[in-house]
C-alpha positions in Angstrom: 6.2 -35.8 39.5 8.8 -33.0 39.0 9.1 -33.9 35.4 5.4 -33.7 34.9 5.2 -30.2 36.5 8.2 -29.1 34.4 6.5 -30.5 31.3 3.3 -28.5 32.1 5.3 -25.3 32.7 7.3 -25.6 29.5 4.2 -26.4 27.5 2.4 -23.4 29.0 5.3 -21.1 28.2 5.6 -22.4 24.7 1.9 -22.1 24.1 1.8 -18.5 25.3 4.8 -17.6 23.1 3.2 -19.2 20.0 -0.1 -17.4 20.8 1.8 -14.1 21.1 3.5 -14.6 17.8 0.2 -15.4 16.1 -1.4 -12.3 17.6 1.4 -10.1 16.3 1.3 -11.7 12.9 -2.5 -11.1 12.7 -2.0 -7.4 13.7 0.6 -7.0 11.0 -1.6 -8.5 8.3 -4.5 -6.2 9.4 -2.4 -3.1 9.3 -0.8 -3.9 6.0 -4.2 -4.7 4.4 -5.6 -1.4 5.8 -2.7 0.6 4.3 -3.0 -1.1 0.9 -6.8 -0.5 0.8 -6.3 3.1 1.8 -3.5 3.6 -0.8 -5.7 2.2 -3.5 -8.6 4.6 -2.6 -6.3 7.6 -2.4 -4.3 6.8 -5.6 -7.5 6.2 -7.6 -9.2 9.4 -6.3 -6.2 11.6 -7.1 -5.6 9.9 -10.5 -9.2 10.5 -11.5 -9.1 14.1 -10.4 -6.0 14.7 -12.4 -7.5 13.1 -15.5 -10.6 15.1 -15.1 -8.7 18.3 -14.5 -10.4 19.0 -11.2 -9.4 19.2 -7.5 -9.5 15.9 -5.7 -12.7 15.4 -3.7 -13.8 12.8 -1.3 -10.3 11.5 -0.5 -10.3 10.2 3.1 -7.0 11.6 4.3 -7.8 10.7 7.9 -8.1 7.0 7.0 -4.8 7.3 5.0 -3.0 8.8 8.0 -4.6 6.3 10.4 -3.5 3.4 8.1 0.1 4.7 8.1 0.0 5.0 11.9 -1.3 1.4 12.2 1.6 0.1 10.2 4.0 2.1 12.2 2.9 0.2 15.3 3.7 -3.2 14.0 6.2 -2.7 11.1 9.8 -3.9 11.2 12.4 -1.6 9.6 12.0 -2.8 6.0 8.2 -2.4 6.1 8.4 1.0 7.8 10.8 2.3 5.2 8.6 1.0 2.4 5.5 2.5 4.0 7.3 5.8 4.4 8.2 5.8 0.7 4.6 5.0 -0.2 3.5 8.0 1.9 6.1 10.2 0.3 5.0 9.4 -3.2 1.3 10.0 -2.3 2.4 13.3 -0.7 4.3 14.2 -3.9 1.2 13.4 -6.0 -1.0 15.5 -3.8 1.0 18.6 -4.8 0.2 18.1 -8.5 -1.5 21.0 -10.4 -5.0 19.5 -10.2 -7.5 21.5 -12.3 -5.0 22.4 -15.0 -4.4 20.7 -18.3 -2.8 17.3 -18.0 0.9 16.7 -18.4 1.2 13.1 -19.4 5.0 13.0 -18.8 4.4 14.3 -15.3 1.6 11.7 -14.7 3.8 8.9 -16.1 6.6 9.8 -13.7 4.4 9.8 -10.6 2.6 6.7 -11.8 6.0 4.9 -12.0 6.9 6.0 -8.5 3.5 4.9 -7.2 3.9 1.5 -8.8 7.4 1.0 -7.5 6.5 2.1 -4.0 3.4 -0.1 -3.8 5.4 -3.2 -5.0 8.2 -2.5 -2.6 5.7 -2.2 0.3 3.9 -5.5 -0.7 7.2 -7.3 -0.9 8.5 -6.0 2.4 5.1 -6.8 4.0 5.2 -10.4 2.6 8.8 -10.9 4.0 7.6 -9.5 7.4 4.8 -12.0 7.5 6.6 -15.0 6.0 10.3 -14.7 6.8 11.1 -17.7 4.6 9.5 -15.9 1.5 12.5 -14.1 0.1 11.2 -13.9 -3.5 9.8 -10.7 -5.0 6.2 -10.8 -6.1 6.5 -11.5 -9.8 2.9 -10.4 -10.6 0.9 -7.2 -10.5 -2.4 -7.3 -8.5 -4.0 -4.0 -7.5 -2.2 -0.7 -7.2 -1.8 1.6 -10.2 -2.8 0.0 -13.5 -0.2 -0.7 -16.1 0.8 2.6 -17.8 -0.2 1.2 -21.2 -3.8 0.8 -20.0 -3.9 4.4 -18.9 -2.5 5.6 -22.2 -5.1 3.6 -24.1 -7.9 4.9 -22.0 -6.6 8.5 -22.3 -6.3 8.2 -26.1 -9.7 6.6 -26.5 -11.3 9.3 -24.4 -9.5 12.1 -26.3 -10.7 10.6 -29.5 -14.3 10.8 -28.4 -13.9 14.1 -26.5 -14.7 12.6 -23.1 -12.9 12.9 -19.8 -12.2 9.7 -17.8 -14.9 9.1 -15.2 
């Protein structure tokens, strides 16, 4: 009888521990998804404004900040550092001279920083969720488009005298 009670107690504790781990994992995934979605919206909004030589409009800075705070609640050190870097690069981009003629070298530099910061965040988040996954993501999904695509669009639009929508 004592063995039965001990078995029930151990099973209950193990079940609660597993439930807690799953809840934390789910919260991490939700926070990481929210940050990546907000990053995409902010990056696209600022990039389009810079291309169009106008001030950025309609960027949801409150959501961006809330997404960063959400990550700070669940992130381990590596994810926190990567999120901070992502925020720093977005902050740097927000100080660009919007509304003035484009400087392609300046845009390429910030584009590279955005791309690197986004990939570092994705890889840190993946390691945080799947501890056994130590490989870097070898593909590019989402985030800033490849620089070559941006150059092609810019050249095509210059050729026809149009600003990127």
